[in-house]
N, C-alpha and C positions, 0 to 999 in steps of 0.2 A: 681514333685519333682522338688521345683526352685532351682534358680540357685546356692544358698549360699554355698560356700566350704567346711563347716562344718556336712553337711547334712548326715545323717545315722542312721540306728538304734539308739533304745534307748538304753546306755550306763548303764545296770543294778547294774556295781558290781565295782564299783567304777571310770569308767572312762564315760564322757560325750560328744560324738564325737563332738558338736557344739564348745564345748570347746578347743578344741583341736587347736595348730598354726598350718596349714595344710600347710600354703604360704612358712612357713622358710625354707623350704628343697624340696620344689616344688612338696607341695602333697604327697609326702612320708615320713612317718618317723620310724625310727631306733628299732625296735624290739629284745628286748632281751628276751630270753624264759628260763624259771627255772623248772627243776621236780620240782612238787609241794608236793613228799614225801620226798624228800633229799636236797632240792636246790643247786644240781648241776647248774652250767650254760650251756644249752643244745645245742644253737644254736643263729644264730645273722640273723635276717632278716628284710623287710622289709613291711608296708601295708601301702597303700592309703584307702581312707575312703570305697571304696565299701569291700577292703579286711577284714576292722574292721568290718561293717556292717556283712558281710559272718563270721566271727570268732563268733560274738555277738547273733546273730540269728539261726545257726548251731552246736554251741559249739565245732567245730573242729577248731582248729588253722592254719587261713590260711592265705597267704602271698599274694605279686605282687611280680611277678618274673621280674626281670628288664631285664634277659636274654631273656624269653620266653616274656614278655612282654605281661603279663596275670595276672589274679588271680592263686594264684595256691594253693592250700590245702595237708600243709605236709602229706604225704604217700598215697596220691591217688592213685598211681599206687603202693608201695609196699605193702600198707594196715597200715604201721606204721604212724599212727593218732597222734596227739597230742590234747588229750583231755582237751579242757579247763574246768579251775578251777577257775582262779582269772585275772584280768588285769587291770590294774593301767597307770596313768600319771604319769609324773615326775613332779620335782617344776616348770618347763617352759613351758609345756605342750608339748613338740615337741619331746617326744620317752616315748616309752611302756614298760611297764614289762608286760609278761605272767607268769603267774605260772598253769602248766599244767601236765598232767600225758602223760608219751610216752607210746602207745602199739607196742613196738619192739625197736630197737638202731635207734638214730634219725640222726645221721652222714651214708652218703652213704659206708662210710668202714666199715660199721655196728659196729660201735662202740659206747655206749651210749652217749655221747657226741662230738660234732664238734671241743670241747676243749679236745684234750685228758688228761692232766692230771688236767681236772677242780676239786675245791676240791667237797667234798659235806660229809654232816651231815650225819651220821648212822640213826637218827630219828629227826623229829621236829615235831612241832605241829603240829596238823590238820589245814588245810589254811580253812579260810572261804568258805561258799559254794556260789553256785550261786543264792540265794535268793536276792531279791532287797533291796538294799540299800536306804532307803528314807532320812537316814540321810547325803548322799552326795548331797543330796538339800542345805545345808548350806554352802559346800566345793564351788559349783557351784554358791553360793549366793557371797561368799567373794572372787571367782575367777573375777564374774563379777563388783564389787567394786574396788578391783586390776590393772583389766583392763579400768577402767575408769579415776584411780589418775593417772597410769602409760603411758598410751596409747602408747605400744610398737610399734612400727613399725611390718607391716606384719601381724598383725594381725587382724581377720574380727572382731570380738567385739569393736577395735578401729574404724576401719572405719565405724562399725555401729555408736557410740557414736560421731563420725566426722561428720557425715551426718546430726542430728541431730532428736531430739524428732519428729519431723514429722514425717519422714523416718522410724525412728524406730515402729512406732505406725501402720504405715502402714505395716512393716512387719509383724505385729502381728495378723493385720488383715487377711493379707493374708492365714498365716500360721493357722490360725484359720479357714477360708473356708476350706482350703487341710484337716484339721484336722477331720471335719465335711463329708467333702467328702469321703476321708478313709474310717471313721466311717461306712459309708453304703454300697461302694462300693469295698473295698479294704481289702486284709487278714492282718490277726493279725500282722504281721511284718511292713507292710505298714502303720498300724494305729500307733503302738509303734513307729516308724520312724519323723511321722506327728507329734504325743503327743511332743515329747523330742523336736522339735524343735521350737511348740510353747509356752513348758518351758523356753525355753532359752533364745527365742526374748522377754516374757512377765517379764523374770528376769533384762534385759537389758534396757527396755522399765521404770521399775521400780526405776532404778540406775539412768538413765536420769532424772528423775525427783525426785531426792535423798532421793529416799524410796528403799523398800529391801523385800525380799522374808519374813524375820523376821516381816515384819510389814502386811505383809498378812498374813501367819499363825495367828499372833495375831489377827484378826478380826474373824479368823474362830475359834479360842478359847475362844474371847466373846460371838460369837454367840450360838456354842454348849453348854458354862455356860450358855447363858440366857434361851435355850431350856429348858436344863434338869433339871432349878431351876423353870422353869414354870407347 
């Protein structure tokens, strides 16, 4: 994989790893975990890019342990895993909210939550499942547009825009080659990661040229209409 600080598996349910602000906190994002069924806050942890990739690919919530200095899947010794249901970024793309179904107590004191008095609802509507959310591309498009306008310091997207169109186009070419290679020589997880990188960098290139994903979708719709009419 390339040196990109946001490189990771494709975020299929409301989080796009490339768009997260990994630099703000030294590569670690705080993660609040809630019970998907009653919304009780279960714990707070931290993820780096590899932990997020492992969480998305294995569907088991995985953190980066600052004490052990390694990835740590919740319940790897006790069996009390957290089964991933949903994951989303906050408005600044520097913190994550995870909805999960706990298999056993979350707290090492054998309590349901690390926050003993954490409130919870008796029942909540079922959370959405892990089906791919294609509509998230619109959110990605808007996020990249906002990065282009605001240019926040420490953002990888800002660094790309400041490098200029030529460098962004070069990155799209590199990611295209890596995607093609992954398609013939790597597993599904690696291919999805490369496709995610390619979509992200292509979106940045479009906005660097004052275009957007919506413009590209409009072309696809027009072509489809022409072929359907013919």
